[in-house]
C-alpha positions, -999 to +999 in steps of 0.1 A: -354-129+287-353-105+261-383-077+257-392-054+233-400-016+243-434-016+242-435-049+261-414-029+291-442-006+292-467-027+298-452-050+319-438-023+343-476-011+348-492-045+353-466-051+380-470-012+392-507-025+396-498-055+411-476-039+441-504-018+450-531-048+447-514-068+469-503-037+493-535-033+497-545-073+499-517-073+527-525-044+549-556-055+554-545-084+578-520-055+602-556-035+603-573-061+615-547-069+646-550-035+655-586-032+657-585-066+675-561-055+696-575-022+707-607-040+712-631-020+685-639-059+672-637-091+678-619-121+663-653-136+644-664-096+634-629-087+619-630-121+603-659-111+577-633-084+565-621-115+540-649-130+533-668-097+524-636-091+498-640-124+482-679-126+477-680-089+460-649-110+439-658-139+427-693-113+420-673-097+394-650-128+387-680-152+374-683-125+341-648-109+342-630-133+327-654-142+297-656-105+289-620-098+287-621-126+262-648-114+243-645-075+247-611-068+253-589-059+286-582-021+287-620-007+304-622-036+324-586-027+342-595+010+342-631+006+353-615-021+386-587+010+393-612+038+396-634+014+419-601+010+441-588+046+443-621+060+454-633+032+473-599+033+493-599+068+500-634+064+517-620+033+539-599+058+552-625+079+563-652+052+586-653+035+618-682+016+622-681-021+614-713-020+590-692+007+567-657-010+572-676-044+559-694-023+534-663-005+519-644-036+522-670-055+501-667-024+476-629-024+470-634-066+459-652-050+427-623-035+418-597-062+429-618-085+409-610-064+377-571-064+383-570-099+385-592-106+358-576-084+334-538-091+339-536-127+320-553-116+294-529-087+297-498-107+293-511-138+272-515-106+248-486-086+251-459-116+252-447-149+237-459-181+245-425-191+264-418-155+281-460-158+296-449-184+324-425-162+336-441-130+332-469-145+354-447-155+379-428-118+379-463-104+382-478-126+408-443-121+429-462-083+438-477-102+461-444-108+486-435-067+474-467-053+488-466-075+521-430-058+526-445-027+520-474-035+542-449-052+570-427-013+572-447+015+555-481+005+555-484-012+596-464+022+609-491+041+593-516+019+608-500+014+642-502+052+645-532+061+623-545+036+600-571+058+582-542+072+570-525+039+558-556+041+532-552+075+518-518+063+508-532+031+491-556+055+473-529+079+459-511+051+450-544+040+427-552+069+411-513+068+401-516+038+385-553+044+372-535+074+352-509+051+338-528+029+328-553+046+307-522+064+286-501+030+281-525+002+287-537-006+246-555-031+229-536-061+211-562-074+195-535-109+180-513-123+204-477-115+193-469-152+188-482-174+158-491-207+167-510-232+153-543-225+173-537-187+164-537-190+127-570-211+135-604-185+124-616-169+154-639-182+177-664-166+202-657-172+236-689-192+251-695-180+285-690-217+299-666-230+277-637-223+307-657-246+329-661-273+306-624-280+302-612-306+332-576-292+333-595-257+343-617-273+369-589-294+389-564-264+389-589-246+401-595-269+431-560-271+438-555-233+439-592-232+463-574-250+491-535-235+483-549-197+486-568-211+513-543-216+537-521-183+518-547-159+532-549-180+566-512-170+568-514-136+556-544-126+574-540-142+608-496-147+613-496-112+635-521-128+655-506-157+658-469-141+667-492-122+699-506-150+711-487-180+706-449-164+707-461-134+728-441-111+697-447-076+700-425-060+673-437-079+641-420-058+614-388-080+616-407-111+613-432-100+585-407-081+563-390-117+564-418-135+558-425-118+527-390-110+514-388-151+509-423-148+491-413-124+468-380-146+464-406-175+458-429-163+438-402-143+414-382-173+409-408-201+408-415-193+371-372-201+359-374-231+384-402-249+372-395-241+336-352-246+336-350-277+357-385-294+364-398-291+327-425-321+318-431-328+359-447-289+370-476-309+387-455-336+404-433-310+414-463-288+428-478-319+443-445-330+464-438-284+473-470-290+488-466-316+508-432-299+525-455-272+527-484-289+552-455-301+571-437-275+582-470-254+593-471-283+611-439-281+627-443-240+629-470-241+657-456-272+672-420-254+671-406-255+705-387-221+701-394-195+686-364-195+660-377-229+649-408-215+642-394-190+621-373-214+601-404-232+595-422-205+586-397-193+560-390-222+545-429-238+543-441-203+527-409-204+505-427-240+490-459-227+492-459-199+471-436-219+446-465-247+446-491-218+444-470-199+416-470-231+396-507-232+400-505-202+385-479-202+353-492-238+338-523-230+325-502-215+299-491-245+287-525-268+295-553-247+286-563-232+246-552-197+246-586-187+237-601-191+265-572-182+287-594-150+302-618-173+316-604-201+322-580-180+349-616-163+356-626-197+371-588-201+389-598-168+405-635-180+416-615-213+434-584-191+448-617-170+460-641-190+474-608-205+496-605-167+510-639-171+514-636-200+539-603-193+551-611-169+584-644-198+592-623-226+592-594-204+611-621-193+641-636-229+639-605-242+647-590-218+669-593-231+714-587-198+732-554-179+717-540-217+707-537-222+664-530-257+669-561-272+649-561-244+630-531-246+615-533-283+608-565-280+591-545-259+567-521-288+567-549-308+556-559-283+527-521-283+512-523-324+514-553-318+489-544-290+470-514-313+459-538-343+451-554-324+426-526-307+406-514-348+407-547-350+390-540-326+359-532-344+325-514-329+298-536-311+269-518-345+245-532-363+273-568-349+280-588-357+254 
């Protein structure tokens, strides 16, 4: 993939923001496990950390995609990074449940700005045939952030969890400065297509909501992300409760390495080997994920459980990355920011439901019911992806 110097710079900035944003998302699971294991808070109380985060995420995302389509991405992304910097530092200074939940709620506002802005940055700075690959690599920062959270983050959390968020705030400050310097508005997408050559139309607030493919993909993303959030948030406690593992670092690093490889390679795998069959591929990888989730929680040994988990997360993240990459081919470019906002809302609704779903199906220390429920969610996600129609058939 050949990029210009300007494109490499833009890619580098977006990639770095993604690493810190996903480090943030992954560290909260280790923080939750620390607060539960020390007896400071219950599972039900800490489960709300994810819910309040995604509530604020949705409040920004509702107008966010439309905003970046209509007015541009730079101001939106810079404002979000400012919020993340300030409230990450503040998160590292509190200890009461109310303040922990309130500040996590505020962090959600900042995370939403980056999530809504990055697809528009990619769309306006890269060629159409580059977008899916760039998007999959940027999505792979979820795995890199997870690796950092499992090593550096967990080490800091175990010694003094507040210091982990001071480190995070410093990282956000660095990428904020880089964004101010290097991110520039690009009013024209670099690719000239028949669609791009048409007179510029104003984007209506509900245009993306009227697109059937957008809604089907959003529902598929909802159920897929529900499972992903549940795994990242609860896995440390699952390993403690079900498998009596005390040193989580090695297992979780492996988990995030597999996630990174899966997401980084998904764009190339789908476009090279499954071109024209992307949606069927997403369906079958979702089904395989469901099977692996059940095998994991019912495994007779720790080794089989880890193997099932790693295969399952590889399949799940290829499916999820595929869901976030295919919109560039299935949805009109003029509403791409708004369309990703709708997909993000689906993801965030899944994130809100996720801790409650897990809590509802947990019996004592057993997560069997919760993992069966997650397997069903993956099947539903695959079915909605399969219902999406190619543009030529979607009139």
